[in-house]
C-alpha positions as CSV (number, residue, x, y, z in Angstrom):
1,M,76.3,102.4,92.8
2,E,73.8,100.3,94.7
3,V,74.8,98.3,97.7
4,T,72.7,95.6,99.3
5,L,73.0,95.3,103.0
6,Q,71.8,92.0,104.5
7,G,71.1,91.3,108.2
8,K,67.7,90.6,109.8
9,E,66.3,92.7,107.0
10,T,67.7,93.5,103.5
11,F,68.3,97.2,102.5
12,V,69.4,98.6,99.2
13,E,71.3,101.9,99.4
14,K,72.7,104.1,96.7
15,A,76.2,105.6,97.3
16,A,78.9,107.3,95.3
17,Y,81.5,105.6,97.5
18,V,81.6,102.5,99.7
19,L,84.2,102.3,102.5
20,D,85.0,98.7,103.6
21,C,86.5,98.7,107.0
22,E,86.4,94.9,107.6
23,G,90.1,94.5,107.3
24,V,92.3,92.3,105.1
25,V,90.3,89.1,105.4
26,G,86.8,90.7,105.2
27,A,84.0,89.2,103.2
28,V,83.6,92.2,100.8
29,R,87.3,92.0,99.8
30,R,87.1,88.2,99.3
31,R,84.0,88.5,97.1
32,L,85.2,91.4,95.0
33,R,88.7,90.0,94.4
34,K,87.5,86.3,94.3
35,E,90.3,85.5,96.8
36,T,90.6,83.0,99.6
37,L,93.2,85.0,101.5
38,E,93.1,83.5,105.0
39,C,95.7,85.7,106.7
40,I,98.5,88.1,106.2
41,T,101.7,88.7,108.2
42,T,102.5,92.2,109.3
43,Y,106.0,93.4,110.2
44,Q,106.2,96.7,112.0
45,T,109.0,98.7,113.6
46,F,108.9,101.5,116.2
47,N,111.8,103.8,115.6
48,E,113.5,106.8,117.0
49,G,114.4,109.1,114.1
50,T,113.2,111.8,111.8
51,I,111.1,112.1,108.7
52,D,109.6,114.9,106.5
53,L,106.0,113.9,107.0
54,D,103.2,115.4,109.2
55,P,103.1,113.3,112.4
56,H,99.3,113.9,112.8
57,Y,98.4,111.6,109.8
58,F,98.4,107.9,109.1
59,Y,100.0,107.2,105.7
60,A,99.1,104.1,103.7
61,Y,101.0,102.9,100.7
62,L,99.4,100.5,98.3
63,Q,102.1,100.3,95.6
64,P,102.7,96.5,94.8
65,E,106.4,97.1,94.8
66,L,106.3,98.1,98.5
67,S,104.2,95.2,99.9
68,E,101.9,92.3,99.0
69,Y,99.0,94.1,100.7
70,D,99.9,97.5,102.2
71,A,102.7,99.5,103.8
72,W,102.2,102.3,106.3
73,F,103.8,105.1,108.3
74,N,102.5,106.9,111.4
75,V,103.8,108.4,114.6
76,K,102.8,107.0,118.0
77,D,104.2,108.1,121.3
78,E,106.8,110.1,119.5
79,Q,108.1,107.0,117.6
80,L,108.1,106.5,113.9
81,V,106.0,103.4,113.1
82,L,106.8,101.8,109.7
83,G,105.3,98.5,108.6
84,V,104.5,96.2,105.7
85,S,102.0,93.4,105.2
86,V,102.7,90.2,103.2
87,K,100.9,87.1,102.1
88,N,104.1,85.1,102.0
89,P,106.1,85.6,105.2
90,S,109.4,84.8,103.4
91,N,109.0,88.1,101.6
92,I,108.9,90.3,104.7
93,E,112.5,91.3,104.7
94,M,112.6,92.2,101.0
95,Y,109.4,94.3,101.1
96,Y,110.4,96.1,104.4
97,E,113.8,97.0,102.9
98,R,112.1,98.4,99.8
99,F,109.7,100.4,101.9
100,I,112.4,101.8,104.1
101,A,114.5,102.8,101.0
102,Y,111.4,104.4,99.4
103,M,110.7,106.4,102.6
104,Q,114.4,107.5,102.8
105,R,114.3,108.7,99.1
106,Q,110.9,110.3,99.2
107,H,110.6,111.6,102.7
108,N,114.1,111.9,104.1
109,L,113.6,109.1,106.7
110,I,116.5,108.7,109.1
111,I,116.3,105.9,111.7
112,H,118.4,106.0,114.8
113,I,117.1,103.1,116.8
114,A,114.5,100.5,115.8
115,E,112.3,98.0,117.9
116,I,110.6,95.3,115.8
117,L,107.1,93.8,116.2
118,C,106.0,91.0,113.8
119,H,102.6,89.2,113.9
120,G,100.0,87.5,111.7
121,Q,96.4,88.6,111.2
C-alpha cells in the first residue's frame, strides 16, 4: 500500500499497515468511509467488581451489536472501566446493557458498585 503524507512537503511511503490514531472524527476515517460524523457520545462507568480478563490490557470491541462505534474495557486505579460510544445518544442505554451482558457471558463480569461518566467527543 502507498500512503501520501502532505504537509509543507509531500511524501509517498509504502507500508503493509497504516495505523490511524486521529480519533473518531479524524480526516482519514471521514475520507475512507465518506462520512460526515461530527461527534460521538461516550458512556463510561468505573466499577468495583471482578472479571476474567488481564488487567494490564486495554480491550476494544468493534462488533456492531455492542455499539455504534466501539466498546471497551480496561482497569484503572483498580476499577473496572467499561464504556460504549454511540452516534445517536438515545441508543446509549441499549448498547451499554448489551455490552455488559456480553461481558458477563464471555468474561464472567460481576459489578458490585458503578460510577457513571458520560460525555461527547
